[in-house]
C-alpha positions, -999 to 999 in steps of 0.1 A, spaced: 0 0 0 28 24 9 45 18 -25 12 25 -43 9 58 -25 44 69 -35 39 58 -71 6 77 -72 22 108 -57 50 108 -83 25 101 -111 2 130 -101 32 153 -97 44 145 -132 9 151 -147 3 184 -130 38 199 -130 42 232 -149 49 226 -186 81 238 -202 60 262 -223 46 277 -191 81 280 -175 94 297 -207 64 322 -207 69 329 -170 106 336 -174 99 359 -204 70 378 -188 89 384 -155 123 390 -173 137 361 -154 153 350 -186 174 382 -186 184 376 -150 194 340 -159 217 353 -187 235 375 -161 238 345 -138 252 324 -166 278 351 -173 288 352 -137 293 314 -135 311 314 -169 335 341 -157 341 321 -125 348 290 -146 373 309 -167 390 323 -137 394 289 -121 403 272 -154 375 247 -151 370 224 -180 333 229 -186 322 244 -220 285 237 -214 281 255 -181 256 281 -195 234 254 -210 236 234 -177 225 264 -157 195 271 -179 184 235 -179 188 231 -141 169 264 -134 140 256 -157 138 220 -145 137 231 -109 109 256 -115 89 231 -135 93 204 -108 83 226 -79 55 247 -95 23 230 -105 5 237 -138 -24 253 -119 -1 275 -98 17 286 -130 -16 296 -146 -24 317 -116 11 332 -116 9 341 -153 -25 357 -148 -11 379 -120 20 390 -139 -1 398 -170 -19 425 -151 -10 459 -165 1 472 -131 25 442 -127 39 446 -162 46 483 -155 62 474 -122 85 448 -140 94 471 -168 102 501 -145 122 481 -120 142 461 -145 177 464 -132 192 458 -166 175 489 -180 187 513 -152 216 535 -164 243 536 -137 248 574 -139 210 581 -136 208 558 -106 237 577 -89 221 610 -96 188 598 -83 203 584 -50 222 616 -45 190 636 -49 173 614 -23 198 625 3 188 661 -3 151 654 -6 141 621 12 110 603 2 78 607 22 75 583 52 46 565 36 63 558 3 95 547 21 74 523 42 57 509 12 91 502 -5 105 486 27 74 464 28 80 454 -9 116 446 -1 106 424 28 83 405 5 109 399 -21 139 391 2 141 359 22 170 364 45 173 327 53 177 318 16 201 347 12 222 333 40 221 298 25 232 312 -9 261 331 8 272 299 27 270 279 -6 294 304 -22 318 303 7 321 265 8 351 267 -14 371 285 12 387 267 41 371 271 75 338 284 62 321 250 66 325 253 103 308 286 104 280 272 83 274 244 107 273 268 136 247 290 118 225 260 112 224 254 150 219 291 158 204 313 131 210 344 152 248 339 154 256 356 120 291 365 112 301 400 102 306 389 66 271 373 65 255 405 79 273 426 54 262 404 25 226 406 35 228 443 40 244 449 6 218 427 -11 189 445 6 204 479 -3 208 469 -39 172 458 -43 159 488 -23 178 512 -46 164 495 -77 129 497 -63 132 533 -52 144 543 -86 119 522 -106 88 530 -86 93 568 -87 69 569 -116 42 551 -96 19 568 -72 12 554 -37 -20 537 -46 -2 518 -74 26 507 -51 0 495 -26 -17 474 -54 17 459 -63 25 451 -27 -9 433 -24 -3 413 -55 33 404 -46 21 391 -12 -2 366 -29 7 330 -18 16 318 -53 40 347 -60 58 344 -26 61 307 -31 76 310 -65 100 338 -54 114 313 -28 115 285 -54 136 307 -78 160 315 -49 162 278 -41 170 270 -78 199 295 -78 212 280 -45 211 245 -59 230 257 -90 256 274 -68 260 243 -46 265 221 -76 290 246 -91 310 247 -59 310 209 -56 325 207 -91 352 232 -81 360 212 -50 360 179 -69 382 193 -96 406 208 -71 409 175 -53 416 157 -86 444 182 -94 459 176 -60 460 138 -65 478 142 -98 
């Protein structure tokens, strides 16, 4: 009976998992495909720096990312997700806050102007609320620790943090702070064309259960890619030492 339940669960998961077409559309409509290109470049540069013999790393990252999303998001959830992101207000939000379309000089001028004329408290609170929705600090910390596995001694720190989440190192705190600041700056810049009511609508939509779930799934996918990448680095380093 137990085996039947497992087989049935796997069967229903395969039937109702998001299709590759849905995943492709989601990545396009949310600009995740553009983010993935930047991630591929980052890993490709790391591979070149470390002289790793892997010519297909970009293709592997894309396949791993898309497979992870398809596996952990159901077809029904993806339909709901696409319907939310097709809303005009969400499309405007995505286009305005697209980090790849923000000129560096304009961002610097904007942030400098903010120091002279700070945002209203209500607008700042709404942006802070949006940042809190987008960022999962536990997943950020896990991503950071995955990156640091290639350095000696960091594994011990990781084990300690798993036992006590409050005991963050100075480096971990700084990493989370920088990530938060980067996203906050992008949102401050991008949402300047939106009024308070529009930002409130976006906040409400972003807090929907399906979007918050998928945001975490995307982060988990990147973490898995990073962990696999680091494992390959460690394995290749060990092989070189044995030679």
